[in-house]
C-alpha positions in Angstrom: -14.8 -10.8 8.3 -10.8 -10.7 8.3 -8.7 -8.0 10.0 -8.3 -5.5 6.6 -11.9 -5.7 5.8 -12.9 -5.2 9.2 -10.4 -1.8 9.4 -11.5 -0.9 6.0 -15.4 -1.1 7.2 -14.5 0.8 10.9 -12.5 3.7 8.6 -15.8 4.1 6.3 -17.7 4.7 9.1 -15.4 6.8 11.1 -14.7 8.6 7.7 -10.8 8.3 8.9 -8.8 8.5 5.7 -5.5 7.2 7.3 -7.3 3.8 8.6 -8.9 3.1 5.1 -5.5 4.1 3.4 -3.8 1.0 5.7 -6.9 -1.5 5.2 -6.1 -1.0 1.4 -2.3 -1.8 1.8 -3.4 -4.9 3.9 -5.6 -5.7 1.3 -2.8 -5.2 -1.2 -0.3 -7.2 0.8 -3.0 -10.2 1.2 -3.7 -10.1 -2.6 0.3 -10.5 -3.3 0.5 -13.5 -0.7 -2.2 -15.2 -2.3 -0.9 -14.9 -5.7 -3.9 -12.5 -6.6 -1.1 -10.0 -8.3 -4.0 -8.0 -10.8 -5.8 -7.4 -7.3 -3.2 -6.4 -5.6 -2.3 -3.7 -7.8 -5.7 -2.5 -8.0 -5.7 -2.3 -3.8 -2.4 -1.0 -3.7 -2.8 1.8 -6.0 -6.0 2.6 -4.3 -4.1 2.9 -0.7 -1.3 5.2 -2.6 -3.7 7.6 -3.9 -5.7 8.2 -0.5 -2.1 7.9 1.2 -0.2 11.0 -0.7 -2.5 13.5 0.6 -2.3 12.4 4.2 1.3 12.9 4.2 2.0 10.1 5.8 5.7 8.6 4.3 5.9 5.8 6.3 2.6 4.4 4.9 3.3 5.5 1.1 6.8 3.4 1.8 5.0 0.3 2.6 2.6 0.9 -0.4 5.0 1.6 -2.9 6.9 -1.6 -1.6 4.6 -3.8 -2.1 3.7 -2.6 -5.3 7.3 -2.9 -6.2 7.3 -6.5 -5.2 3.7 -7.1 -7.3 6.0 -5.5 -10.3 8.8 -7.6 -9.8 6.9 -11.0 -9.7 5.6 -9.7 -12.9 8.6 -9.4 -14.5 8.3 -5.3 -14.8 11.5 -4.9 -13.3 12.2 -1.1 -14.1 8.7 -0.4 -12.8 9.5 -2.6 -9.3 13.1 -0.7 -9.0 11.3 2.9 -9.6 8.6 1.6 -6.8 11.5 0.6 -4.5 13.7 3.9 -4.9 10.4 6.0 -4.4 9.7 4.0 -1.2 13.1 4.4 0.5 12.8 7.9 -0.3 9.7 8.0 1.6 11.1 5.7 4.2 14.3 7.7 5.1 12.5 10.9 5.4 10.0 9.6 8.3 10.5 5.8 8.8 8.3 5.3 11.3 4.2 4.7 11.1 2.4 8.1 11.8 
């Protein structure tokens, strides 16, 4: 089991929402690196849905930045720019991990 999948498994066992969201971001990043943009969008969207209620600006910024890269790679430049702009605002609010 890879590190992101292992973290997701541990988070589910402990019901730690922040670790679960971090694992989804990691899995989305792995999918992006492997060229699986459809799966990356699903995983990053799941991560963002789980992260926003946690008030973790750093993790939201990471997820949005990666989602922006996926959109850019798909030629969806307006969506990518929106993700990057929002990610930057979250990073400037609190640019370090919680």
